[in-house]
C-alpha positions, 0 to 999 in steps of 0.5 A: 499500499502506498502512502497516498492509499493509506492516507485515503483509507485511514485518518491521522487520528486512526493511524496514531491510535494504531501506532500507540496500540503497537507500542503497547502490543507489538505485532508483526515481524519485530515481535516474531523476531523477539520470540525466535531470539528467545528460543534461539538463546534458550537452545544455545544456553542448553548446548553451550557447555561450561566454557561457552560464552553466555549470550542474551536473547538480545544477541540473537535479535536482528540488528534492524529492529534495535531501537534507540531512545528518542528525545521529546523533541524527536518524538514531537518532530515525528508526530508533526511529520506524520500529521503533515504527511497525512494532511492533518493540521496542528491544532495545538495552541502553542507551537512546540518550543515557543513560549 
């Protein structure tokens, strides 16, 4: 689905709600990778022997799903960009960063 198709099907509010839901209850490839990483680390731990290196499930996660912590300004910027991209309007009384 293209961005234009998505914009035609979902409102900015609904997309934001889905994003918030995903943050609480992840779904899709990322959560599946987490399950596989936990399984792989368990199998590894059972077979590594006494001299084997201890590894965490995090060592088995694909590097593409690592998250860096975002600042408040980064989060606001992402929300602003998503709102603009989906044709929404900023209805805040004060703009972020202005007194």
